[in-house]
PDB file of N, H, CA, C and O in Angstrom:
ATOM      1  N   UNK A   1      66.387   1.126 -12.222  1.00  0.00           N
ATOM      2  CA  UNK A   1      66.906   1.488 -13.435  1.00  0.00           C
ATOM      3  C   UNK A   1      65.954   1.715 -14.415  1.00  0.00           C
ATOM      4  O   UNK A   1      65.080   0.913 -14.746  1.00  0.00           O
ATOM      5  N   UNK A   2      66.150   2.900 -14.907  1.00  0.00           N
ATOM      6  H   UNK A   2      66.859   3.551 -14.638  1.00  0.00           H
ATOM      7  CA  UNK A   2      65.515   3.283 -16.265  1.00  0.00           C
ATOM      8  C   UNK A   2      65.896   3.242 -17.575  1.00  0.00           C
ATOM      9  O   UNK A   2      67.024   3.730 -17.654  1.00  0.00           O
ATOM     10  N   UNK A   3      65.471   2.874 -18.691  1.00  0.00           N
ATOM     11  H   UNK A   3      64.555   2.477 -18.626  1.00  0.00           H
ATOM     12  CA  UNK A   3      66.162   2.662 -19.856  1.00  0.00           C
ATOM     13  C   UNK A   3      65.530   3.427 -20.955  1.00  0.00           C
ATOM     14  O   UNK A   3      64.302   3.505 -20.957  1.00  0.00           O
ATOM     15  N   UNK A   4      66.300   4.071 -22.003  1.00  0.00           N
ATOM     16  H   UNK A   4      67.298   4.008 -22.001  1.00  0.00           H
ATOM     17  CA  UNK A   4      65.912   4.556 -23.072  1.00  0.00           C
ATOM     18  C   UNK A   4      65.981   3.619 -24.270  1.00  0.00           C
ATOM     19  O   UNK A   4      66.784   2.701 -24.101  1.00  0.00           O
ATOM     20  N   UNK A   5      65.434   3.616 -25.270  1.00  0.00           N
ATOM     21  H   UNK A   5      64.782   4.361 -25.407  1.00  0.00           H
ATOM     22  CA  UNK A   5      65.423   2.683 -26.305  1.00  0.00           C
ATOM     23  C   UNK A   5      65.709   3.353 -27.729  1.00  0.00           C
ATOM     24  O   UNK A   5      65.173   4.444 -27.918  1.00  0.00           O
ATOM     25  N   UNK A   6      66.493   2.817 -28.747  1.00  0.00           N
ATOM     26  H   UNK A   6      66.929   1.930 -28.593  1.00  0.00           H
ATOM     27  CA  UNK A   6      66.650   3.375 -30.277  1.00  0.00           C
ATOM     28  C   UNK A   6      66.702   2.197 -31.292  1.00  0.00           C
ATOM     29  O   UNK A   6      67.545   1.300 -31.277  1.00  0.00           O
ATOM     30  N   UNK A   7      65.887   2.302 -31.996  1.00  0.00           N
ATOM     31  H   UNK A   7      65.202   3.030 -32.009  1.00  0.00           H
ATOM     32  CA  UNK A   7      65.418   1.370 -33.034  1.00  0.00           C
ATOM     33  C   UNK A   7      65.948   2.042 -34.396  1.00  0.00           C
ATOM     34  O   UNK A   7      65.565   3.153 -34.762  1.00  0.00           O
ATOM     35  N   UNK A   8      66.757   1.350 -35.023  1.00  0.00           N
ATOM     36  H   UNK A   8      67.068   0.447 -34.726  1.00  0.00           H
ATOM     37  CA  UNK A   8      67.327   1.591 -36.667  1.00  0.00           C
ATOM     38  C   UNK A   8      67.011   0.515 -37.333  1.00  0.00           C
ATOM     39  O   UNK A   8      66.802  -0.602 -36.860  1.00  0.00           O
ATOM     40  N   UNK A   9      66.971   0.884 -38.581  1.00  0.00           N
ATOM     41  H   UNK A   9      67.141   1.791 -38.965  1.00  0.00           H
ATOM     42  CA  UNK A   9      66.568   0.273 -39.676  1.00  0.00           C
ATOM     43  C   UNK A   9      67.936  -0.113 -40.673  1.00  0.00           C
ATOM     44  O   UNK A   9      68.337   0.923 -41.204  1.00  0.00           O
ATOM     45  N   UNK A  10      68.569  -1.040 -40.977  1.00  0.00           N
ATOM     46  H   UNK A  10      68.243  -1.882 -40.546  1.00  0.00           H
ATOM     47  CA  UNK A  10      69.535  -1.264 -41.926  1.00  0.00           C
ATOM     48  C   UNK A  10      69.015  -1.886 -43.069  1.00  0.00           C
ATOM     49  O   UNK A  10      68.483  -2.993 -42.994  1.00  0.00           O
ATOM     50  N   UNK A  11      69.130  -1.236 -44.177  1.00  0.00           N
ATOM     51  H   UNK A  11      69.562  -0.337 -44.238  1.00  0.00           H
ATOM     52  CA  UNK A  11      69.118  -1.911 -45.399  1.00  0.00           C
ATOM     53  C   UNK A  11      70.145  -2.854 -45.839  1.00  0.00           C
ATOM     54  O   UNK A  11      71.341  -2.733 -45.575  1.00  0.00           O
ATOM     55  N   UNK A  12      69.479  -4.056 -46.709  1.00  0.00           N
ATOM     56  H   UNK A  12      68.507  -4.154 -46.924  1.00  0.00           H
ATOM     57  CA  UNK A  12      70.743  -5.133 -46.947  1.00  0.00           C
ATOM     58  C   UNK A  12      71.328  -4.305 -48.304  1.00  0.00           C
ATOM     59  O   UNK A  12      70.782  -3.647 -49.190  1.00  0.00           O
ATOM     60  N   UNK A  13      72.495  -4.622 -48.049  1.00  0.00           N
ATOM     61  H   UNK A  13      72.938  -5.157 -47.330  1.00  0.00           H
ATOM     62  CA  UNK A  13      73.660  -4.142 -49.550  1.00  0.00           C
ATOM     63  C   UNK A  13      73.268  -5.253 -50.555  1.00  0.00           C
ATOM     64  O   UNK A  13      72.473  -6.171 -50.353  1.00  0.00           O
ATOM     65  N   UNK A  14      73.936  -5.010 -51.610  1.00  0.00           N
ATOM     66  H   UNK A  14      74.582  -4.265 -51.774  1.00  0.00           H
ATOM     67  CA  UNK A  14      73.931  -5.826 -52.752  1.00  0.00           C
ATOM     68  C   UNK A  14      75.218  -6.835 -52.475  1.00  0.00           C
ATOM     69  O   UNK A  14      76.179  -6.551 -51.761  1.00  0.00           O
ATOM     70  N   UNK A  15      75.034  -8.012 -53.159  1.00  0.00           N
ATOM     71  H   UNK A  15      74.253  -8.243 -53.739  1.00  0.00           H
ATOM     72  CA  UNK A  15      76.079  -9.139 -52.895  1.00  0.00           C
ATOM     73  C   UNK A  15      77.575  -8.355 -53.228  1.00  0.00           C
ATOM     74  O   UNK A  15      78.504  -8.459 -52.427  1.00  0.00           O
ATOM     75  N   UNK A  16      77.679  -7.729 -54.225  1.00  0.00           N
ATOM     76  H   UNK A  16      76.925  -7.644 -54.876  1.00  0.00           H
ATOM     77  CA  UNK A  16      78.719  -6.972 -54.948  1.00  0.00           C
ATOM     78  C   UNK A  16      79.560  -5.874 -54.072  1.00  0.00           C
ATOM     79  O   UNK A  16      80.675  -5.432 -54.348  1.00  0.00           O
ATOM     80  N   UNK A  17      78.625  -5.501 -52.788  1.00  0.00           N
ATOM     81  H   UNK A  17      77.719  -5.860 -52.564  1.00  0.00           H
ATOM     82  CA  UNK A  17      79.303  -4.364 -52.127  1.00  0.00           C
ATOM     83  C   UNK A  17      79.239  -4.922 -50.717  1.00  0.00           C
ATOM     84  O   UNK A  17      79.353  -4.104 -49.804  1.00  0.00           O
ATOM     85  N   UNK A  18      79.080  -6.127 -50.433  1.00  0.00           N
ATOM     86  H   UNK A  18      78.987  -6.791 -51.175  1.00  0.00           H
ATOM     87  CA  UNK A  18      78.730  -6.735 -49.281  1.00  0.00           C
ATOM     88  C   UNK A  18      79.870  -6.291 -48.061  1.00  0.00           C
ATOM     89  O   UNK A  18      79.519  -6.046 -46.907  1.00  0.00           O
ATOM     90  N   UNK A  19      81.240  -6.238 -48.514  1.00  0.00           N
ATOM     91  H   UNK A  19      81.526  -6.437 -49.452  1.00  0.00           H
ATOM     92  CA  UNK A  19      82.214  -5.778 -47.644  1.00  0.00           C
ATOM     93  C   UNK A  19      82.074  -4.405 -47.061  1.00  0.00           C
ATOM     94  O   UNK A  19      82.376  -4.127 -45.900  1.00  0.00           O
ATOM     95  N   UNK A  20      81.486  -3.376 -48.144  1.00  0.00           N
ATOM     96  H   UNK A  20      81.240  -3.602 -49.087  1.00  0.00           H
ATOM     97  CA  UNK A  20      81.609  -2.092 -47.765  1.00  0.00           C
ATOM     98  C   UNK A  20      80.133  -1.883 -46.971  1.00  0.00           C
ATOM     99  O   UNK A  20      80.068  -1.131 -45.998  1.00  0.00           O
ATOM    100  N   UNK A  21      79.235  -2.441 -47.350  1.00  0.00           N
ATOM    101  H   UNK A  21      79.287  -3.052 -48.140  1.00  0.00           H
ATOM    102  CA  UNK A  21      78.075  -2.510 -46.480  1.00  0.00           C
ATOM    103  C   UNK A  21      78.400  -2.942 -44.956  1.00  0.00           C
ATOM    104  O   UNK A  21      78.146  -2.225 -43.988  1.00  0.00           O
ATOM    105  N   UNK A  22      78.931  -4.074 -44.894  1.00  0.00           N
ATOM    106  H   UNK A  22      79.137  -4.656 -45.680  1.00  0.00           H
ATOM    107  CA  UNK A  22      79.361  -4.779 -43.423  1.00  0.00           C
ATOM    108  C   UNK A  22      79.994  -3.520 -42.903  1.00  0.00           C
ATOM    109  O   UNK A  22      79.379  -3.059 -41.942  1.00  0.00           O
ATOM    110  N   UNK A  23      81.123  -2.790 -43.295  1.00  0.00           N
ATOM    111  H   UNK A  23      81.623  -3.164 -44.076  1.00  0.00           H
ATOM    112  CA  UNK A  23      82.109  -1.914 -42.708  1.00  0.00           C
ATOM    113  C   UNK A  23      81.280  -0.618 -42.425  1.00  0.00           C
ATOM    114  O   UNK A  23      81.762   0.152 -41.594  1.00  0.00           O
ATOM    115  N   UNK A  24      80.094  -0.282 -43.015  1.00  0.00           N
ATOM    116  H   UNK A  24      79.704  -0.907 -43.691  1.00  0.00           H
ATOM    117  CA  UNK A  24      79.469   1.048 -42.581  1.00  0.00           C
ATOM    118  C   UNK A  24      78.555   0.617 -41.383  1.00  0.00           C
ATOM    119  O   UNK A  24      78.575   1.288 -40.351  1.00  0.00           O
ATOM    120  N   UNK A  25      77.849  -0.359 -41.481  1.00  0.00           N
ATOM    121  H   UNK A  25      77.832  -0.905 -42.319  1.00  0.00           H
ATOM    122  CA  UNK A  25      77.205  -1.008 -40.458  1.00  0.00           C
ATOM    123  C   UNK A  25      77.947  -0.998 -39.036  1.00  0.00           C
ATOM    124  O   UNK A  25      77.537  -0.465 -38.004  1.00  0.00           O
ATOM    125  N   UNK A  26      79.259  -1.787 -39.246  1.00  0.00           N
ATOM    126  H   UNK A  26      79.592  -2.219 -40.084  1.00  0.00           H
ATOM    127  CA  UNK A  26      79.874  -1.775 -38.099  1.00  0.00           C
ATOM    128  C   UNK A  26      80.409  -0.230 -37.414  1.00  0.00           C
ATOM    129  O   UNK A  26      80.454  -0.042 -36.198  1.00  0.00           O
ATOM    130  N   UNK A  27      80.732   0.638 -38.275  1.00  0.00           N
ATOM    131  H   UNK A  27      80.696   0.485 -39.263  1.00  0.00           H
ATOM    132  CA  UNK A  27      80.909   2.065 -38.081  1.00  0.00           C
ATOM    133  C   UNK A  27      79.743   2.581 -37.247  1.00  0.00           C
ATOM    134  O   UNK A  27      79.941   3.206 -36.205  1.00  0.00           O
ATOM    135  N   UNK A  28      78.582   2.325 -37.691  1.00  0.00           N
ATOM    136  H   UNK A  28      78.421   1.817 -38.537  1.00  0.00           H
ATOM    137  CA  UNK A  28      77.414   2.913 -37.071  1.00  0.00           C
ATOM    138  C   UNK A  28      77.052   2.300 -35.811  1.00  0.00           C
ATOM    139  O   UNK A  28      76.390   2.922 -34.980  1.00  0.00           O
ATOM    140  N   UNK A  29      77.500   0.965 -35.603  1.00  0.00           N
ATOM    141  H   UNK A  29      78.038   0.460 -36.278  1.00  0.00           H
ATOM    142  CA  UNK A  29      77.184   0.393 -34.393  1.00  0.00           C
ATOM    143  C   UNK A  29      78.279   0.848 -33.397  1.00  0.00           C
ATOM    144  O   UNK A  29      77.837   1.192 -32.301  1.00  0.00           O
ATOM    145  N   UNK A  30      79.400   0.906 -33.535  1.00  0.00           N
ATOM    146  H   UNK A  30      79.759   0.627 -34.426  1.00  0.00           H
ATOM    147  CA  UNK A  30      80.527   1.638 -33.070  1.00  0.00           C
ATOM    148  C   UNK A  30      80.201   2.815 -32.408  1.00  0.00           C
ATOM    149  O   UNK A  30      80.410   2.965 -31.205  1.00  0.00           O
ATOM    150  N   UNK A  31      79.650   3.743 -33.196  1.00  0.00           N
ATOM    151  H   UNK A  31      79.480   3.621 -34.174  1.00  0.00           H
ATOM    152  CA  UNK A  31      79.452   4.968 -32.962  1.00  0.00           C
ATOM    153  C   UNK A  31      78.434   4.948 -31.863  1.00  0.00           C
ATOM    154  O   UNK A  31      78.573   5.705 -30.903  1.00  0.00           O
ATOM    155  N   UNK A  32      77.394   4.106 -31.950  1.00  0.00           N
ATOM    156  H   UNK A  32      77.281   3.491 -32.730  1.00  0.00           H
ATOM    157  CA  UNK A  32      76.244   4.108 -30.778  1.00  0.00           C
ATOM    158  C   UNK A  32      76.752   3.587 -29.609  1.00  0.00           C
ATOM    159  O   UNK A  32      76.400   4.072 -28.533  1.00  0.00           O
ATOM    160  N   UNK A  33      77.789   2.366 -29.681  1.00  0.00           N
ATOM    161  H   UNK A  33      78.076   1.973 -30.555  1.00  0.00           H
ATOM    162  CA  UNK A  33      78.473   2.013 -28.703  1.00  0.00           C
ATOM    163  C   UNK A  33      79.224   2.972 -27.959  1.00  0.00           C
ATOM    164  O   UNK A  33      79.278   2.858 -26.734  1.00  0.00           O
ATOM    165  N   UNK A  34      79.779   3.857 -28.517  1.00  0.00           N
ATOM    166  H   UNK A  34      79.735   3.950 -29.512  1.00  0.00           H
ATOM    167  CA  UNK A  34      80.573   4.817 -27.928  1.00  0.00           C
ATOM    168  C   UNK A  34      79.836   5.884 -27.238  1.00  0.00           C
ATOM    169  O   UNK A  34      80.413   6.593 -26.413  1.00  0.00           O
ATOM    170  N   UNK A  35      78.568   6.042 -27.534  1.00  0.00           N
ATOM    171  H   UNK A  35      78.099   5.466 -28.204  1.00  0.00           H
ATOM    172  CA  UNK A  35      77.885   7.019 -26.846  1.00  0.00           C
ATOM    173  C   UNK A  35      76.703   6.417 -25.876  1.00  0.00           C
ATOM    174  O   UNK A  35      75.690   7.047 -25.571  1.00  0.00           O
ATOM    175  N   UNK A  36      77.021   5.062 -25.440  1.00  0.00           N
ATOM    176  H   UNK A  36      77.844   4.550 -25.688  1.00  0.00           H
ATOM    177  CA  UNK A  36      76.519   4.360 -24.399  1.00  0.00           C
ATOM    178  C   UNK A  36      75.189   3.461 -24.795  1.00  0.00           C
ATOM    179  O   UNK A  36      74.476   3.010 -23.898  1.00  0.00           O
ATOM    180  N   UNK A  37      74.948   3.267 -25.949  1.00  0.00           N
ATOM    181  H   UNK A  37      75.528   3.633 -26.677  1.00  0.00           H
ATOM    182  CA  UNK A  37      74.027   2.183 -26.925  1.00  0.00           C
ATOM    183  C   UNK A  37      74.346   0.971 -26.545  1.00  0.00           C
ATOM    184  O   UNK A  37      75.561   0.917 -26.359  1.00  0.00           O
ATOM    185  N   UNK A  38      73.864   0.054 -26.359  1.00  0.00           N
ATOM    186  H   UNK A  38      72.876   0.099 -26.510  1.00  0.00           H
ATOM    187  CA  UNK A  38      73.982  -1.324 -26.180  1.00  0.00           C
ATOM    188  C   UNK A  38      73.113  -2.157 -26.920  1.00  0.00           C
ATOM    189  O   UNK A  38      71.940  -2.157 -26.546  1.00  0.00           O
ATOM    190  N   UNK A  39      73.412  -2.856 -27.869  1.00  0.00           N
ATOM    191  H   UNK A  39      74.365  -2.857 -28.173  1.00  0.00           H
ATOM    192  CA  UNK A  39      72.697  -3.538 -28.905  1.00  0.00           C
ATOM    193  C   UNK A  39      71.868  -4.694 -28.201  1.00  0.00           C
ATOM    194  O   UNK A  39      72.604  -5.530 -27.677  1.00  0.00           O
ATOM    195  N   UNK A  40      70.672  -4.908 -28.082  1.00  0.00           N
ATOM    196  H   UNK A  40      70.075  -4.229 -28.508  1.00  0.00           H
ATOM    197  CA  UNK A  40      69.993  -5.853 -27.354  1.00  0.00           C
ATOM    198  C   UNK A  40      69.042  -6.836 -28.449  1.00  0.00           C
ATOM    199  O   UNK A  40      68.402  -7.796 -28.021  1.00  0.00           O
ATOM    200  N   UNK A  41      69.049  -6.499 -29.729  1.00  0.00           N
ATOM    201  H   UNK A  41      69.569  -5.719 -30.077  1.00  0.00           H
ATOM    202  CA  UNK A  41      68.279  -7.243 -30.788  1.00  0.00           C
ATOM    203  C   UNK A  41      68.710  -6.984 -31.812  1.00  0.00           C
ATOM    204  O   UNK A  41      69.353  -5.947 -31.972  1.00  0.00           O
ATOM    205  N   UNK A  42      68.461  -7.921 -32.880  1.00  0.00           N
ATOM    206  H   UNK A  42      67.938  -8.763 -32.750  1.00  0.00           H
ATOM    207  CA  UNK A  42      68.990  -7.726 -34.259  1.00  0.00           C
ATOM    208  C   UNK A  42      68.089  -8.734 -35.057  1.00  0.00           C
ATOM    209  O   UNK A  42      68.201  -9.945 -34.869  1.00  0.00           O
ATOM    210  N   UNK A  43      67.433  -8.347 -35.711  1.00  0.00           N
ATOM    211  H   UNK A  43      67.342  -7.363 -35.864  1.00  0.00           H
ATOM    212  CA  UNK A  43      66.318  -9.170 -36.420  1.00  0.00           C
ATOM    213  C   UNK A  43      66.208  -8.849 -37.849  1.00  0.00           C
ATOM    214  O   UNK A  43      66.126  -7.727 -38.348  1.00  0.00           O
ATOM    215  N   UNK A  44      66.220 -10.204 -38.548  1.00  0.00           N
ATOM    216  H   UNK A  44      66.287 -11.115 -38.142  1.00  0.00           H
ATOM    217  CA  UNK A  44      65.968  -9.679 -40.382  1.00  0.00           C
ATOM    218  C   UNK A  44      64.361  -9.673 -40.528  1.00  0.00           C
ATOM    219  O   UNK A  44      63.514 -10.462 -40.109  1.00  0.00           O
ATOM    220  N   UNK A  45      64.262  -8.490 -41.275  1.00  0.00           N
ATOM    221  H   UNK A  45      64.950  -7.849 -41.615  1.00  0.00           H
ATOM    222  CA  UNK A  45      62.751  -8.368 -41.744  1.00  0.00           C
ATOM    223  C   UNK A  45      62.788  -8.082 -43.139  1.00  0.00           C
ATOM    224  O   UNK A  45      63.108  -6.968 -43.553  1.00  0.00           O
ATOM    225  N   UNK A  46      62.428  -9.184 -44.007  1.00  0.00           N
ATOM    226  H   UNK A  46      62.168 -10.090 -43.671  1.00  0.00           H
ATOM    227  CA  UNK A  46      62.113  -8.908 -45.397  1.00  0.00           C
ATOM    228  C   UNK A  46      63.756  -8.461 -45.944  1.00  0.00           C
ATOM    229  O   UNK A  46      64.713  -9.214 -45.762  1.00  0.00           O
ATOM    230  N   UNK A  47      63.835  -7.552 -46.410  1.00  0.00           N
ATOM    231  H   UNK A  47      63.057  -6.941 -46.559  1.00  0.00           H
ATOM    232  CA  UNK A  47      65.135  -7.070 -46.937  1.00  0.00           C
ATOM    233  C   UNK A  47      65.801  -5.966 -46.135  1.00  0.00           C
ATOM    234  O   UNK A  47      66.463  -5.104 -46.712  1.00  0.00           O
ATOM    235  N   UNK A  48      65.658  -5.972 -44.963  1.00  0.00           N
ATOM    236  H   UNK A  48      65.120  -6.673 -44.494  1.00  0.00           H
ATOM    237  CA  UNK A  48      66.193  -4.689 -43.918  1.00  0.00           C
ATOM    238  C   UNK A  48      66.487  -5.949 -42.759  1.00  0.00           C
ATOM    239  O   UNK A  48      66.088  -7.109 -42.664  1.00  0.00           O
ATOM    240  N   UNK A  49      67.463  -5.022 -41.883  1.00  0.00           N
ATOM    241  H   UNK A  49      67.788  -4.079 -41.961  1.00  0.00           H
ATOM    242  CA  UNK A  49      67.612  -5.547 -40.576  1.00  0.00           C
ATOM    243  C   UNK A  49      66.965  -4.414 -39.452  1.00  0.00           C
ATOM    244  O   UNK A  49      67.091  -3.208 -39.667  1.00  0.00           O
ATOM    245  N   UNK A  50      66.330  -4.882 -38.349  1.00  0.00           N
ATOM    246  H   UNK A  50      66.228  -5.861 -38.173  1.00  0.00           H
ATOM    247  CA  UNK A  50      66.011  -3.980 -37.516  1.00  0.00           C
ATOM    248  C   UNK A  50      66.898  -4.271 -36.046  1.00  0.00           C
ATOM    249  O   UNK A  50      66.837  -5.368 -35.491  1.00  0.00           O
ATOM    250  N   UNK A  51      67.591  -3.314 -35.594  1.00  0.00           N
ATOM    251  H   UNK A  51      67.640  -2.423 -36.045  1.00  0.00           H
ATOM    252  CA  UNK A  51      68.581  -3.335 -34.639  1.00  0.00           C
ATOM    253  C   UNK A  51      67.917  -2.714 -33.388  1.00  0.00           C
ATOM    254  O   UNK A  51      67.176  -1.752 -33.592  1.00  0.00           O
ATOM    255  N   UNK A  52      68.067  -3.087 -32.292  1.00  0.00           N
ATOM    256  H   UNK A  52      68.669  -3.869 -32.127  1.00  0.00           H
ATOM    257  CA  UNK A  52      67.378  -2.341 -30.952  1.00  0.00           C
ATOM    258  C   UNK A  52      68.446  -2.169 -30.039  1.00  0.00           C
ATOM    259  O   UNK A  52      69.170  -3.095 -29.673  1.00  0.00           O
ATOM    260  N   UNK A  53      68.570  -0.795 -29.604  1.00  0.00           N
ATOM    261  H   UNK A  53      67.982  -0.043 -29.901  1.00  0.00           H
ATOM    262  CA  UNK A  53      69.576  -0.318 -28.538  1.00  0.00           C
ATOM    263  C   UNK A  53      69.058  -0.009 -27.277  1.00  0.00           C
ATOM    264  O   UNK A  53      67.919   0.454 -27.224  1.00  0.00           O
ATOM    265  N   UNK A  54      69.675  -0.180 -26.292  1.00  0.00           N
ATOM    266  H   UNK A  54      70.600  -0.556 -26.335  1.00  0.00           H
ATOM    267  CA  UNK A  54      69.025   0.409 -24.930  1.00  0.00           C
ATOM    268  C   UNK A  54      70.305   1.190 -24.393  1.00  0.00           C
ATOM    269  O   UNK A  54      71.413   0.975 -24.885  1.00  0.00           O
ATOM    270  N   UNK A  55      70.119   2.060 -23.414  1.00  0.00           N
ATOM    271  H   UNK A  55      69.219   2.234 -23.013  1.00  0.00           H
ATOM    272  CA  UNK A  55      70.902   2.829 -22.400  1.00  0.00           C
ATOM    273  C   UNK A  55      70.328   3.167 -21.367  1.00  0.00           C
ATOM    274  O   UNK A  55      69.105   3.215 -21.238  1.00  0.00           O
ATOM    275  N   UNK A  56      71.245   3.471 -20.420  1.00  0.00           N
ATOM    276  H   UNK A  56      72.238   3.432 -20.524  1.00  0.00           H
ATOM    277  CA  UNK A  56      70.466   3.900 -19.194  1.00  0.00           C
ATOM    278  C   UNK A  56      70.195   5.236 -19.451  1.00  0.00           C
ATOM    279  O   UNK A  56      70.807   5.950 -20.246  1.00  0.00           O
ATOM    280  N   UNK A  57      69.073   5.608 -18.611  1.00  0.00           N
ATOM    281  H   UNK A  57      68.577   5.028 -17.966  1.00  0.00           H
ATOM    282  CA  UNK A  57      68.612   6.970 -18.945  1.00  0.00           C
ATOM    283  C   UNK A  57      68.900   7.800 -17.817  1.00  0.00           C
ATOM    284  O   UNK A  57      68.610   8.996 -17.841  1.00  0.00           O
TER     285      UNK A  57
END
């Protein structure tokens, strides 16, 4: 099987709007999941998160 990959960078929100920031991240990940993308890695890089997705090509 062949795969294609997508990398997205998510900036950390401030503590005062953490709930809204989490909702936005969840919404973006749900949109990717609805189009066949599967989260395979999620890592913290300084003040950002890197999320890596894959789906069958």
